LUMMAR-534208 format. One record per residue: x, y, z of N, C-alpha, C in turn; chain; residue in three letters. Coordinates in Angstrom, 2 decimals. Atoms other than C-alpha are relative to their C-alpha. Last residue first. Example, Ala and Ser with C-alpha at 12.3 -4.5 7.8 and 13.67 -1.06 7.14 Angstrom:
BEGIN
((-0.82, -1.19, -0.06), (13.67, -1.06, 7.14), (-0.77, 1.09, 0.73), "A", "Ser"),
((0.89, -1.19, 0.00), (12.30, -4.50, 7.80), (0.90, 1.20, 0.00), "A", "Ala"),
//
This chain:
BEGIN
((-0.34, -1.26, -0.57), (-19.78, 168.74, 176.22), (-0.93, 0.49, 0.98), "A", "Gly"),
((0.91, -0.13, -1.12), (-19.46, 165.39, 174.72), (0.33, 1.29, 0.73), "A", "Glu"),
((-0.58, -0.60, -1.22), (-17.88, 165.47, 171.32), (-1.07, 0.10, 1.07), "A", "Ser"),
((0.61, -1.29, -0.31), (-19.00, 163.04, 168.65), (0.61, 0.55, 1.29), "A", "His"),
((0.50, -0.57, 1.25), (-17.26, 160.15, 166.90), (-0.65, 1.36, 0.23), "A", "Ala"),
((1.45, 0.01, 0.12), (-15.25, 159.40, 170.01), (-0.43, 0.67, -1.30), "A", "Leu"),
((0.61, -1.31, -0.06), (-11.58, 158.65, 169.63), (-1.50, -0.12, -0.18), "A", "Gln"),
((-0.13, -0.61, -1.32), (-9.82, 155.42, 170.54), (-0.59, 1.39, 0.11), "A", "Gly"),
((0.62, 0.75, -1.10), (-9.23, 154.26, 167.00), (0.22, 0.74, 1.31), "A", "Thr"),
((-0.94, 0.30, -1.09), (-8.55, 156.74, 164.23), (-0.71, -0.72, 1.12), "A", "Pro"),
((0.31, -0.77, -1.19), (-11.06, 156.38, 161.39), (1.02, -0.34, 1.09), "A", "Gln"),
((0.41, 0.76, -1.18), (-9.51, 154.99, 158.23), (-0.23, 0.92, 1.19), "A", "Pro"),
((-1.01, -0.09, -1.04), (-9.51, 157.36, 155.26), (-0.47, -0.80, 1.20), "A", "Arg"),
((0.45, -0.59, -1.25), (-11.75, 156.18, 152.46), (1.15, 0.02, 0.98), "A", "Arg"),
((-0.40, 0.75, -1.19), (-10.27, 155.61, 149.03), (-0.48, 0.74, 1.24), "A", "Lys"),
((-0.96, -0.72, -0.86), (-12.24, 157.16, 146.21), (0.32, -0.84, 1.22), "A", "Ala"),
((0.54, -0.37, -1.30), (-13.93, 154.67, 143.89), (1.09, 0.68, 0.82), "A", "Gln"),
((0.32, 1.08, -0.92), (-12.67, 154.68, 140.35), (-0.54, 0.52, 1.30), "A", "Gly"),
((1.34, 0.48, 0.31), (-12.75, 157.29, 137.59), (-0.42, -1.19, 0.86), "A", "Leu"),
((1.02, -0.62, -0.84), (-9.84, 159.29, 138.96), (-1.41, -0.47, -0.27), "A", "Gly"),
((0.41, -1.27, 0.61), (-7.25, 158.60, 136.25), (-1.12, 0.68, 0.78), "A", "Ala"),
((-1.09, -0.95, -0.20), (-5.64, 155.94, 138.46), (-0.35, 1.37, -0.58), "A", "Ala"),
((0.00, -0.33, -1.43), (-8.99, 154.13, 138.55), (1.08, 1.04, 0.31), "A", "Arg"),
((1.13, -0.91, -0.23), (-9.20, 154.34, 134.76), (-0.09, 0.40, 1.47), "A", "Met"),
((-0.35, -1.29, 0.60), (-5.71, 152.85, 134.45), (-1.12, 1.01, 0.24), "A", "Ile"),
((-0.99, -0.65, -0.86), (-6.60, 150.08, 136.90), (0.41, 1.37, -0.54), "A", "Met"),
((0.63, -0.39, -1.26), (-9.79, 149.22, 135.01), (0.96, 0.72, 0.93), "A", "Gly"),
((0.82, -1.18, 0.29), (-7.95, 149.24, 131.67), (-0.69, 0.50, 1.27), "A", "Val"),
((-0.91, -1.13, 0.20), (-5.33, 146.86, 133.07), (-0.79, 1.29, -0.26), "A", "Val"),
((-0.57, -0.39, -1.29), (-7.94, 144.49, 134.44), (0.90, 1.21, -0.11), "A", "Gly"),
((1.08, -0.56, -0.82), (-9.86, 144.46, 131.18), (0.49, 0.45, 1.35), "A", "Gly"),
((0.15, -1.40, 0.41), (-6.61, 143.96, 129.25), (-1.12, 0.68, 0.79), "A", "Ala"),
((-1.05, -0.77, -0.68), (-6.01, 140.77, 131.24), (-0.10, 1.48, -0.34), "A", "Ala"),
((0.33, -0.01, -1.44), (-9.36, 139.41, 130.06), (1.03, 0.82, 0.77), "A", "Ile"),
((1.08, -0.98, -0.17), (-8.58, 140.47, 126.47), (-0.40, 0.08, 1.47), "A", "Ile"),
((-0.64, -1.32, 0.07), (-5.27, 138.59, 126.68), (-1.04, 1.10, 0.19), "A", "Val"),
((-0.67, -0.19, -1.28), (-7.17, 135.50, 127.82), (0.71, 1.35, 0.05), "A", "Met"),
((1.01, -0.34, -0.99), (-9.46, 135.87, 124.82), (0.60, 0.23, 1.38), "A", "Gly"),
((0.38, -1.39, 0.31), (-6.44, 135.92, 122.51), (-1.07, 0.48, 0.98), "A", "Ala"),
((-0.98, -0.86, -0.64), (-5.26, 132.78, 124.32), (-0.24, 1.48, -0.33), "A", "Trp"),
((0.15, 0.10, -1.45), (-8.47, 130.97, 123.40), (0.96, 0.97, 0.70), "A", "Phe"),
((1.15, -0.83, -0.37), (-8.30, 132.26, 119.83), (-0.25, -0.01, 1.50), "A", "Gly"),
((-0.39, -1.39, 0.23), (-4.80, 130.79, 119.44), (-1.13, 0.96, 0.39), "A", "Leu"),
((-0.81, -0.54, -1.11), (-5.84, 127.51, 121.07), (0.39, 1.47, -0.19), "A", "Pro"),
((-0.94, -0.91, 0.64), (-8.69, 126.83, 118.61), (0.83, 0.67, 1.10), "A", "Asn"),
((-1.33, 0.61, -0.03), (-10.64, 123.77, 119.76), (1.03, 0.83, -0.76), "A", "Ala"),
((-0.39, 0.23, 1.39), (-14.00, 125.32, 118.71), (1.39, -0.63, -0.12), "A", "Met"),
((0.95, 0.97, 0.55), (-15.25, 124.90, 122.29), (0.36, -0.34, -1.44), "A", "Val"),
((-0.31, 1.26, -0.65), (-12.12, 126.66, 123.55), (-0.91, -1.10, -0.54), "A", "Met"),
((-1.12, 0.62, 0.70), (-12.62, 129.37, 120.94), (0.45, -1.30, 0.67), "A", "Phe"),
((0.39, 0.38, 1.35), (-16.09, 130.16, 122.25), (1.15, -0.71, -0.72), "A", "Ala"),
((0.91, 1.14, -0.04), (-15.01, 130.10, 125.86), (-0.39, -0.49, -1.38), "A", "Gly"),
((-0.75, 1.20, -0.39), (-12.02, 132.34, 125.28), (-0.88, -1.24, 0.00), "A", "Ser"),
((-0.90, 0.34, 1.11), (-14.12, 134.90, 123.37), (0.77, -1.28, 0.32), "A", "Val"),
((0.83, 0.52, 1.09), (-16.87, 134.86, 126.01), (0.86, -0.43, -1.19), "A", "Cys"),
((0.48, 1.33, -0.38), (-14.35, 135.21, 128.81), (-0.84, -0.62, -1.10), "A", "Phe"),
((-1.12, 0.93, 0.10), (-12.69, 138.11, 126.99), (-0.38, -1.42, 0.38), "A", "Gly"),
((-0.16, 0.26, 1.43), (-16.05, 139.85, 126.56), (1.15, -0.98, -0.22), "A", "Ile"),
((1.09, 0.88, 0.39), (-16.58, 139.44, 130.29), (0.07, -0.34, -1.48), "A", "Phe"),
((-0.35, 1.35, -0.44), (-13.13, 140.94, 130.98), (-1.09, -1.00, -0.39), "A", "Ala"),
((-1.07, 0.48, 0.88), (-14.01, 144.00, 128.87), (0.40, -1.42, 0.38), "A", "Ile"),
((0.58, 0.24, 1.33), (-17.33, 144.40, 130.68), (1.07, -0.52, -0.96), "A", "Ile"),
((0.79, 1.23, -0.05), (-15.67, 143.96, 134.09), (-0.59, -0.32, -1.37), "A", "Val"),
((-0.88, 1.14, -0.16), (-13.01, 146.58, 133.41), (-0.74, -1.32, -0.03), "A", "Gly"),
((-0.75, 0.18, 1.25), (-15.52, 149.07, 132.06), (0.91, -1.21, 0.09), "A", "Thr"),
((0.88, 0.49, 1.05), (-17.90, 148.62, 134.99), (0.76, -0.27, -1.29), "A", "Trp"),
((0.39, 1.37, -0.30), (-15.16, 148.94, 137.58), (-0.87, -0.58, -1.11), "A", "Ala"),
((-1.19, 0.86, 0.11), (-13.59, 152.04, 136.04), (-0.37, -1.46, 0.22), "A", "Ala"),
((-0.30, 0.26, 1.41), (-17.00, 153.70, 135.48), (1.21, -0.92, -0.19), "A", "Pro"),
((-0.78, -1.07, 0.60), (-17.79, 153.25, 139.17), (0.23, -0.31, -1.47), "A", "Thr"),
((0.93, -0.85, 0.75), (-20.35, 151.27, 141.15), (0.74, 1.20, -0.59), "A", "His"),
((0.01, 0.29, 1.43), (-17.96, 148.52, 142.19), (-0.91, 0.85, -0.84), "A", "Gly"),
((-0.99, 0.98, 0.44), (-18.72, 148.63, 145.89), (-0.16, -0.29, -1.48), "A", "His"),
((-0.23, -0.28, 1.43), (-20.79, 151.76, 146.47), (1.07, -0.92, -0.57), "A", "Ser"),
((-1.42, -0.28, 0.17), (-20.43, 151.16, 150.25), (0.36, 0.36, -1.44), "A", "Ser"),
((-0.39, -1.20, -0.73), (-24.13, 151.46, 151.01), (1.46, 0.38, -0.19), "A", "Gly"),
((0.34, -1.17, 0.81), (-25.01, 149.00, 148.27), (0.38, 1.29, 0.70), "A", "Ser"),
((-1.06, -0.30, 0.94), (-23.08, 146.31, 150.09), (-0.33, 1.24, -0.82), "A", "Met"),
//
């Protein structure tokens, strides 16, 4: 997996960190039996996904690879 750079981008790291903070907030407020705080944490989790997508759209995510055409040789025989 390390060869594909899966998730090794500023967009991915930022989105995951924000979502992790949201999970921590939701978990803490769930234990404290505070539904409003729980849902605030859920909003933070969703914000992490939105921020990650915005950063990816801004060029801070992983570049999309073009699929290799099938039926063609990778090298020329000559």
